[in-house]
C-alpha positions in Angstrom: 103.9 126.9 109.8 101.3 124.5 111.3 99.2 123.1 108.4 96.1 120.9 108.6 95.5 118.7 105.5 92.2 116.9 104.9 92.2 113.8 102.8 95.8 113.2 103.8 95.5 109.5 102.9 94.7 110.3 99.2 97.0 110.4 96.2 97.7 114.2 96.4 97.9 114.1 100.2 100.5 111.3 100.2 102.7 113.4 97.9 102.1 116.8 99.6 103.1 115.7 103.1 106.7 114.8 102.1 106.9 118.2 100.4 105.9 120.0 103.6 106.9 118.1 106.8 110.6 119.0 106.7 109.9 122.7 107.2 106.4 122.7 108.7 104.3 120.8 111.3 101.6 118.8 109.4 98.4 117.6 110.9 95.9 115.3 109.2 92.1 115.2 109.2 90.1 112.3 107.8 87.9 109.3 108.6 90.7 107.3 110.1 93.5 108.0 112.6 95.9 105.7 110.7 99.4 107.2 111.0 100.9 108.8 108.0 104.7 109.4 107.7 105.5 113.0 108.2 102.1 113.8 109.9 102.4 115.0 113.5 99.0 113.7 114.5 95.8 112.5 112.8 92.3 113.8 113.7 88.9 112.6 112.6 85.7 114.4 111.5 84.3 113.8 114.9 87.2 115.8 116.3 86.2 118.6 114.0 82.6 118.5 115.2 83.7 118.6 118.8 86.1 121.5 118.2 89.1 119.3 119.2 91.4 120.4 116.3 94.7 122.2 117.0 95.2 125.8 116.1 97.0 126.0 112.7 98.2 128.7 110.3 96.7 127.1 107.1 94.2 124.5 106.0 94.6 122.5 102.8 91.2 120.8 101.9 91.9 117.8 99.7 89.2 115.5 100.8 86.6 114.9 98.2 84.7 112.3 96.1 86.7 111.7 92.9 85.1 111.5 89.5 83.6 108.0 89.0 84.1 107.2 85.3 82.1 104.0 85.7 79.1 106.1 86.9 78.4 103.9 89.9 78.2 106.7 92.4 74.9 108.4 93.2 74.7 112.2 92.8 73.9 112.6 96.5 77.4 111.3 97.4 79.2 113.9 95.4 77.2 116.7 96.9 77.5 115.3 100.5 81.3 115.1 100.2 82.4 117.7 97.6 80.0 120.5 98.6 78.7 119.9 102.2 82.0 118.7 103.6 83.8 121.6 102.0 81.3 124.0 103.5 81.9 122.5 107.0 85.7 122.7 106.7 85.6 126.2 105.3 83.2 127.5 108.0 85.6 126.1 110.6 88.5 127.9 108.9 86.5 131.2 108.8 86.1 131.1 112.6 89.6 129.8 113.4 92.9 131.5 113.8 94.2 130.0 110.4 95.2 132.6 107.8 95.2 130.6 104.6 92.7 128.2 103.1 93.4 126.1 100.0 90.5 124.2 98.4 91.1 121.6 95.7 88.3 121.9 93.2 88.6 120.7 89.6 88.7 122.1 86.0 85.5 120.0 85.7 83.8 122.6 87.9 84.4 125.1 85.1 83.8 123.0 81.9 83.3 119.4 80.9 84.4 120.4 77.4 86.8 123.3 76.4 85.2 125.6 73.9 87.8 127.5 72.0 91.5 127.0 72.3 92.3 127.1 76.1 90.5 127.0 79.5 91.2 130.0 81.7 90.0 131.0 85.1 87.6 133.7 83.8 85.4 131.2 81.9 81.7 131.2 82.9 81.3 127.8 84.7 79.1 125.2 83.0 79.8 121.9 84.7 78.2 118.7 83.4 77.2 116.0 85.9 77.2 115.8 89.7 81.0 115.8 90.1 81.5 119.1 88.4 78.3 120.5 89.8 79.1 119.6 93.4 82.6 121.2 93.0 81.2 124.5 91.6 78.6 124.7 94.3 81.4 124.4 96.9 83.3 127.1 95.0 80.2 129.4 95.0 79.7 129.0 98.7 83.3 130.0 99.4 83.1 133.0 97.1 79.8 134.1 98.6 81.2 133.9 102.2 84.5 135.7 102.2 86.9 135.3 105.1 87.8 138.8 105.9 91.5 139.4 106.3 92.4 135.9 105.2 93.8 134.3 102.0 91.5 131.9 100.3 92.6 129.9 97.2 90.4 127.8 95.0 92.5 125.5 92.8 91.3 123.8 89.7 93.7 121.1 88.7 93.3 119.1 85.4 94.1 115.4 85.6 96.8 115.0 88.3 99.2 112.0 87.8 102.3 110.6 89.5 103.7 107.5 91.1 100.9 105.7 92.9 98.1 107.2 90.8 95.5 104.7 89.6 93.5 106.8 87.2 93.0 106.7 83.4 96.7 106.8 82.6 97.1 103.4 84.3 94.3 102.0 82.1 95.9 103.4 78.9 99.2 101.9 80.0 97.7 98.5 80.4 96.2 98.6 76.9 99.6 99.5 75.4 101.3 96.8 77.5 99.1 94.2 75.9 100.5 95.1 72.5 97.3 96.4 71.0 97.9 98.9 68.2 96.4 102.4 68.8 93.6 102.9 66.3 92.8 106.6 67.0 95.9 108.1 65.4 93.8 110.1 62.9 92.3 112.2 65.7 94.4 115.3 66.4 93.9 116.6 69.9 95.8 118.4 72.7 95.3 117.7 76.4 96.7 119.2 79.6 98.0 117.1 82.5 99.3 118.1 85.9 102.3 116.3 87.4 101.8 115.8 91.1 105.3 117.2 91.6 104.3 120.5 90.0 101.0 120.6 92.0 102.9 120.2 95.3 105.4 122.8 94.2 102.7 125.4 93.6 100.8 124.5 96.8 104.0 125.1 98.8 104.5 128.5 97.1 100.9 129.5 98.0 101.4 128.5 101.6 104.8 130.1 102.0 104.5 133.2 100.0 102.0 136.0 99.3 99.5 135.6 96.5 96.1 137.3 95.9 93.1 135.2 96.9 91.2 133.8 94.0 90.8 130.9 91.5 93.8 129.3 89.9 94.2 126.6 87.4 96.8 123.9 87.9 98.4 122.3 84.8 101.8 121.5 83.4 103.3 124.0 81.0 102.6 122.1 77.8 99.6 120.1 76.4 100.2 116.9 74.4 98.2 114.8 72.1 97.0 111.3 72.9 99.3 110.0 70.1 102.3 111.6 71.9 101.2 110.1 75.1 101.1 106.6 73.5 104.6 107.2 72.1 105.9 108.2 75.6 104.5 105.0 77.1 106.1 102.9 74.4 109.5 104.6 74.9 109.3 103.8 78.6 108.5 100.2 77.7 111.2 100.1 75.1 108.8 99.3 72.4 107.9 100.8 69.0 104.6 102.7 69.0 102.0 101.2 66.6 99.6 104.0 65.8 97.0 103.4 63.1 95.4 106.3 61.3 92.0 104.8 60.8 89.2 107.1 59.5 87.6 109.0 62.4 84.1 108.5 60.9 84.7 104.7 60.8 85.9 104.6 64.4 82.9 106.6 65.5 80.7 104.0 63.9 82.6 101.2 65.7 82.1 103.1 68.9 78.3 103.2 68.4 78.4 99.4 68.1 80.3 99.4 71.4 77.5 101.5 73.0 75.0 98.7 72.1 77.2 95.8 73.0 78.7 97.5 76.1 82.3 97.2 74.7 85.3 99.0 76.2 85.5 101.2 73.1 82.3 103.2 73.0 81.2 106.7 72.1 82.0 108.3 75.4 85.4 106.7 75.7 86.4 107.8 72.2 85.3 111.4 73.0 87.4 111.4 76.2 90.4 109.9 74.5 90.4 112.3 71.5 88.9 115.6 72.9 90.8 118.8 73.2 91.2 120.0 76.8 94.0 122.5 77.1 94.2 124.3 80.5 96.1 127.6 81.0 98.4 127.9 84.0 99.5 131.4 83.1 97.7 133.1 86.0 99.4 131.3 88.9 102.8 131.4 87.1 102.4 135.2 86.7 101.7 135.6 90.4 105.0 134.0 91.3 107.0 135.2 88.3 107.5 131.6 87.1 108.7 131.1 83.6 108.5 127.3 83.6 107.4 124.8 86.2 110.1 122.5 87.6 108.8 119.3 85.9 108.2 119.2 82.1 105.1 117.4 80.9 107.1 114.5 79.3 109.4 114.1 82.4 106.3 113.9 84.6 104.5 111.4 82.5 107.6 109.3 82.2 108.0 109.1 86.0 104.3 108.1 86.3 104.6 105.4 83.6 107.8 104.1 85.0 106.1 103.6 88.3 103.4 101.5 86.6 106.2 99.5 85.0 107.7 98.7 88.4 
């Protein structure tokens, strides 16, 4: 196949290209024409505007504005990139010869918090904040403008991680490296993660095989607690995990002080570190008859953490 990938310089793009280029011809689309190993040729957004892109069989739209946990990004940036740019690329796809379109949305387009036990694709979306809102508006446009006779997939990954990732897992790893004990052991939670290896595996299946158009969650098979994640980090580091079961009510009071004094441990951070966010991957596994994804949650996390250690 000939496959065009937007955002090819990003974290997922850098992992997806090696999974594809041996069997397919991969083109890149982005702001710069900087060469990427495995990419036949790079194109810019100006090339898109001028209609100078090559004919391809599929488009994978990865380009987007990531969630800024420091809240330094204006809302208009999210909507310009996550919604408006997606509309532009999708409209190009609709009028092109390409037969498959894959849009990387986010579970945050569906829900900022999971009510109940698990997040499935049939939840009524209630995003909170411009990141999730911009993603759901892009999804809505796609769903309201069907591409007749073509396959369109909207993917909602939970937190994707892997070697080279610089997200929240890296921050947690640095805290553990400094030898600080984990004070939130009394909070019992479960969270889903998505190994970038599993993400690439599922994207390849969508590109190479038949699947019904629609929305699909991307997550590893099992959810784990933050306490288990701390233990995995410590095992990689060859250290004993020091997890303290301090009263949740006391820790919440400490977090309120952090709100006032602008400390690293504040109310929002405690909620994010201890919330339940379990994402079901049953739908996409059922489509391909998959019993288990190739990478277990622990093996994926170990690989990511070992990359930090190097």
